[in-house]
C-alpha positions in Angstrom: 7.2 -56.5 -36.2 5.1 -53.7 -35.9 2.3 -55.4 -34.9 4.5 -57.3 -32.2 5.9 -54.1 -30.6 2.0 -52.6 -30.3 1.4 -55.8 -28.6 4.1 -55.8 -26.0 3.6 -52.3 -25.1 -0.2 -52.6 -24.6 0.6 -55.7 -22.5 2.7 -53.7 -20.3 -0.2 -50.9 -20.2 -2.3 -53.5 -18.8 0.1 -54.8 -16.4 0.5 -51.2 -14.9 -3.0 -50.4 -14.7 -3.8 -53.9 -12.7 -0.7 -53.1 -10.3 -2.0 -49.6 -9.6 -5.7 -51.3 -9.4 -4.1 -54.0 -7.0 -2.7 -51.3 -4.6 -5.7 -49.1 -4.5 -7.7 -52.2 -3.4 -4.9 -53.2 -0.6 -5.1 -49.6 0.7 -8.5 -49.4 1.1 -8.7 -52.9 3.0 -6.0 -51.5 5.1 -8.1 -48.5 5.8 -11.2 -50.4 6.5 -9.3 -53.0 8.8 -7.9 -49.9 11.7 -9.7 -49.8 14.5 -11.8 -47.2 15.5 -9.9 -45.1 18.5 -12.4 -44.9 21.6 -13.9 -41.4 22.2 -11.9 -39.9 25.1 -9.7 -36.9 26.0 -8.8 -36.3 22.6 -12.5 -36.3 21.2 -13.1 -33.3 23.7 -10.7 -31.1 22.1 -11.9 -31.4 18.7 -14.3 -29.2 17.3 -17.5 -30.2 15.6 -17.0 -29.4 11.8 -19.4 -27.2 10.3 -21.1 -28.2 7.0 -19.7 -26.4 3.7 -20.5 -23.2 2.5 -21.0 -21.4 -0.7 -17.7 -19.1 -1.2 -19.1 -15.3 -1.5 -17.4 -12.7 -3.7 -14.7 -10.7 -2.2 -17.4 -7.7 -1.5 -19.5 -9.8 0.4 -17.5 -11.8 2.4 -17.8 -11.1 6.0 -15.3 -9.9 8.6 -13.2 -11.9 10.9 -13.9 -12.6 14.2 -12.0 -10.2 16.6 -9.1 -12.6 17.8 -9.6 -15.4 15.2 -6.9 -16.9 13.5 -6.8 -16.5 9.4 -6.3 -19.1 7.1 -3.4 -18.9 5.1 -5.2 -19.2 1.9 -5.8 -16.5 -0.3 -8.1 -14.3 -0.5 -7.8 -13.4 2.7 -10.6 -11.7 4.2 -8.7 -8.8 6.1 -8.2 -7.5 2.5 -12.3 -6.9 2.2 -13.5 -6.5 5.7 -17.3 -6.4 5.5 -17.7 -3.5 3.1 -17.9 -2.7 -0.6 -15.3 -3.8 -3.3 -15.5 -2.4 -6.4 -13.0 -3.3 -9.3 -12.9 -0.5 -12.0 -11.1 2.1 -14.5 -10.9 5.5 -14.8 -10.8 7.4 -17.9 -7.9 9.7 -17.4 -6.5 12.6 -19.1 -4.7 11.5 -22.4 -1.2 12.1 -22.1 1.7 12.1 -24.6 1.7 8.3 -26.1 -1.4 7.5 -24.6 -4.8 8.7 -26.8 -6.5 6.4 -24.3 -5.5 6.4 -20.3 -7.5 4.0 -18.8 -6.2 3.8 -14.8 -7.5 0.9 -13.0 -8.4 1.0 -9.5 -9.9 -0.9 -6.8 -12.5 1.3 -4.5 -13.5 0.2 -0.6 -16.4 1.3 0.9 -17.4 0.7 4.4 -20.8 -0.3 5.6 -23.2 2.3 7.1 -24.3 5.7 6.7 -22.7 8.9 7.8 -24.2 12.1 8.8 -21.0 13.6 7.6 -18.9 13.1 4.3 -16.2 10.2 4.4 -12.5 10.9 4.3 -10.7 9.1 1.4 -7.4 7.6 1.5 -5.6 6.9 -1.8 -3.0 3.5 -1.8 -0.2 3.5 -3.9 1.5 -0.3 -4.2 5.0 -0.7 -5.1 6.9 -2.9 -7.9 5.5 -6.4 -8.0 2.2 -5.6 -6.4 -1.5 -5.8 -7.3 -3.7 -3.8 -5.5 -5.6 -6.8 -4.2 -2.5 -8.1 -2.6 -1.5 -4.2 -1.3 -5.1 -4.3 0.4 -4.3 -8.1 1.9 -0.9 -7.0 3.3 -1.6 -3.6 4.5 -5.3 -4.5 6.3 -6.0 -0.8 5.7 -9.7 -1.8 4.9 -10.2 -2.8 8.4 -9.3 0.1 9.6 -11.6 1.9 7.1 -14.2 -0.3 8.8 -13.9 0.7 12.1 -13.0 4.5 11.5 -15.4 5.1 8.6 -13.1 6.2 5.7 -12.9 4.6 1.7 -9.8 3.6 0.2 -8.8 4.2 -3.1 -6.2 1.7 -5.1 -4.9 2.8 -8.2 -3.1 -0.1 -10.1 -0.4 0.5 -12.1 -0.7 -1.1 -15.8 1.8 -4.3 -16.8 1.8 -2.8 -20.2 3.1 0.7 -18.9 5.4 -1.1 -16.9 6.5 -4.8 -16.7 6.5 -5.1 -12.8 3.9 -2.5 -12.2 6.5 0.1 -11.1 5.0 3.8 -10.6 7.4 6.1 -12.9 8.1 8.5 -9.4 11.6 9.8 -11.2 10.1 11.0 -13.9 7.9 14.2 -13.5 7.2 14.3 -17.2 3.6 13.9 -18.8 4.7 10.8 -20.4 5.7 9.1 -17.3 5.3 9.9 -13.9 4.0 13.4 -14.4 1.3 11.7 -16.4 0.5 8.8 -13.7 0.3 11.4 -10.5 -2.3 13.4 -13.1 -4.1 10.4 -13.5 -4.4 9.6 -9.9 -5.7 13.2 -9.4 -8.5 12.8 -11.7 -9.3 9.6 -10.3 -9.6 11.5 -6.7 -12.1 14.2 -8.2 -13.8 11.6 -10.1 -14.7 9.7 -6.8 -15.3 12.8 -4.6 -17.7 14.0 -7.2 -19.4 10.5 -7.8 -19.3 9.5 -3.8 -19.1 12.7 -2.2 -16.2 12.3 -0.2 -15.1 15.0 1.7 -12.8 16.8 -0.2 -10.6 18.4 2.4 -9.5 15.3 3.8 -8.1 13.3 1.0 -5.0 11.7 1.9 -2.5 9.5 0.2 -0.1 6.8 1.2 2.4 4.4 -1.1 5.0 1.9 -0.1 8.6 2.0 -2.5 7.8 3.1 -5.8 4.3 3.7 -4.9 6.0 6.0 -1.9 7.8 7.9 -4.6 4.6 8.8 -6.8 3.3 10.0 -3.3 6.1 12.3 -2.6 5.4 13.3 -6.3 1.6 14.0 -6.0 1.9 15.6 -2.7 5.0 18.4 -4.3 3.0 18.9 -7.5 -0.8 18.8 -6.2 -0.5 20.2 -2.4 -4.1 21.4 -3.2 -5.2 17.9 -3.3 -4.3 15.9 -0.5 -4.3 16.9 3.4 -1.4 14.8 4.2 1.2 12.2 2.9 2.6 8.9 4.1 5.7 7.1 2.4 6.8 4.0 3.5 10.4 2.4 2.3 10.1 5.5 0.0 13.5 7.0 -2.0 14.3 10.7 -1.3 12.8 13.1 -3.5 14.1 15.5 -6.5 17.9 14.0 -7.7 16.4 10.9 -10.2 15.5 11.8 -13.6 16.4 8.6 -15.1 15.7 4.6 -14.1 19.6 4.3 -13.5 20.1 7.6 -11.3 16.8 6.4 -9.5 18.4 2.8 -8.1 21.4 4.8 -7.5 19.2 7.0 -5.2 17.6 4.1 -3.5 20.3 2.3 -3.0 22.7 5.2 -1.3 20.8 8.3 -1.1 20.8 11.7 -2.7 24.1 12.5 -3.3 23.5 16.4 -3.7 22.0 17.9 -0.2 18.5 17.1 -0.3 17.1 20.5 0.9 18.9 22.1 -1.8 17.0 19.0 -4.2 13.6 20.8 -2.5 14.5 24.3 -3.3 15.6 23.5 -7.0 11.8 21.4 -7.1 9.8 23.7 -5.6 9.1 27.1 -4.6 9.2 26.9 -0.9 7.9 30.4 0.0 4.6 29.7 -2.2 4.0 26.0 -1.2 1.5 25.5 1.5 3.1 23.0 3.7 2.1 19.2 3.6 2.2 17.1 6.7 4.3 13.8 6.1 5.1 11.2 8.0 7.7 8.5 6.8 8.6 4.3 7.7 11.7 3.2 7.0 12.8 -0.4 7.8 16.4 -0.4 9.7 17.3 -3.6 7.7 15.9 -2.6 3.9 18.4 -3.7 1.1 16.3 -2.2 -1.5 15.7 1.2 -0.2 18.5 2.2 1.6 17.4 3.8 5.2 19.2 6.7 4.3 16.7 7.9 2.1 14.2 8.4 5.0 16.6 10.7 6.6 16.7 12.7 3.5 12.7 12.4 3.0 12.5 13.9 6.4 14.5 17.1 6.1 12.7 17.7 2.6 9.2 17.8 4.1 10.7 19.7 6.9 12.0 22.3 4.6 8.7 21.9 2.6 7.2 22.6 6.2 9.2 25.5 6.6 10.4 23.9 9.5 14.0 24.5 8.5 15.9 27.4 6.5 17.8 26.6 3.0 20.8 25.4 5.2 19.0 23.1 7.0 19.0 24.6 10.1 15.8 24.7 12.5 13.6 27.5 12.1 10.6 26.7 14.0 9.0 24.0 16.1 10.7 21.3 18.4 11.7 17.7 18.2 10.2 14.7 20.2 11.7 11.6 20.3 10.3 8.0 21.7 12.2 4.9 21.7 10.7 1.6 22.6 10.4 -2.1 21.3 13.1 -1.6 18.4 11.2 1.4 16.8 12.4 5.0 17.2 9.8 7.8 16.5 11.0 11.2 15.8 8.1 13.9 15.8 8.9 17.2 14.6 5.8 19.5 16.2 5.0 23.5 15.8 2.5 25.1 18.1 2.2 22.2 19.5 0.4 20.1 16.5 2.4 17.0 14.8 3.5 18.1 11.2 6.6 15.6 10.1 7.0 12.3 12.1 9.7 9.7 11.0 8.9 5.8 12.2 12.5 3.5 12.0 12.1 0.3 12.5 15.1 -2.3 13.2 15.1 -5.5 12.1 12.3 -4.4 9.1 13.3 -5.2 5.6 11.7 -3.8 2.2 8.4 -4.5 3.4 5.1 -2.9 5.0 5.7 -2.8 9.2 3.2 -4.7 10.9 1.3 -6.0 7.7 0.4 -9.7 6.5 3.7 -11.7 6.3 2.0 -14.1 4.1 1.9 -11.4 1.4 4.9 -10.6 -0.5 6.7 -7.0 0.8 4.8 -6.9 3.9 6.0 -8.0 7.1 4.7 -9.0 10.8 7.7 -7.2 12.3 7.2 -3.9 13.7 4.5 -1.5 14.7 1.2 -1.2 12.3 1.9 0.9 9.6 -1.3 1.0 8.8 -2.7 2.0 12.2 0.2 5.0 12.3 -0.6 6.2 9.1 -4.1 6.8 9.9 -3.5 8.1 13.4 -1.7 10.4 11.8 -3.9 11.4 8.8 -6.9 11.8 11.0 -6.2 14.9 12.4 -5.3 16.7 9.1 -7.5 18.9 6.8 -7.0 21.2 4.1 -9.7 23.6 1.9 -10.0 21.5 -1.2 -10.0 22.8 -4.9 -12.6 21.6 -7.5 -11.0 20.5 -10.2 -7.5 19.0 -11.7 -7.1 21.5 -14.1 -6.0 24.2 -11.3 -2.8 22.0 -10.6 -0.3 23.8 -8.2 -2.8 26.5 -7.2 -3.2 26.4 -3.5 -4.3 28.8 -0.4 -5.0 26.0 2.2 -4.6 25.0 5.5 -3.4 22.2 7.5 -2.4 20.8 10.7 -1.4 17.7 13.0 -2.4 16.8 16.5 
């Protein structure tokens, strides 16, 4: 009986193979029998096929031609441009629960030599993002090539948070405080190794990365000349993951200015130029957070008093093409900028929409951020150990 079943199974398999073989032969015959289309107008539109080239590593990949349409197949050239891309890790100071505190990061340095030390932009990704995706989506490296600055991309470990979220709401050394300290330690190491301009170090972040950028701006104002927060939560109220989610969805329940005064000694704070970007259709971080962040940085820059009343500067507002831009200016210099983009969800404005959490809608956020950053400068401190000590100058144009 077993032999009979085996014969039946083998017979069926042979018939299946024979059918597939015959089908393949018939397909070849039909293709060969098709007439060749005459050369005409259609052929004039066809471009000659270039011979295949060997794919090179991202660090060596050429920059795309101006105006050329990019392939939607990753990795995308705009992530790397024509400079040097290095992935490595930094041994940050130990923190509670982390005897070995390795911070993964990527560093992009444009090609060519410069006469003066190069500025450095620190980019903090959001949840469910890698540094490669953040570089691809924001296209910040293309601007680095054009304007001559380096870009560092610290990366949250999946061992620390399953979705790579920064613990922006917890300033303790075992969570967000330790992460902020690790980023500052990385910045100090990169400045020492590469000779970047310590007076022109900037930090920008998206979502949870924006929250960590706020933590860095408030705890280490001596390290950074300016901060950018895209789709970021308001500062000061959240102390746990549950409250953090509530702030993201509703904004702070307490007065945002009072929260700043509770968490920062405003009279001793040296100020921090800030640009805040937000989509009005964001259902992850409610747009009210951007308004509250704006008030908080107006307070940190002493443009308003503890009651929220303006005490210095002026407001300049511009509306065009679905974008509202509010600049808070002191002595002719821009100190705080709020950019609200209509119909933009929880995504980087003007980014590469083939990458999650980036959208082609709205103005180029990377361009707006660098335009704001490039006018800011702060006297740098030499080491992370000096923490909150300040006494620096800053300004914007």
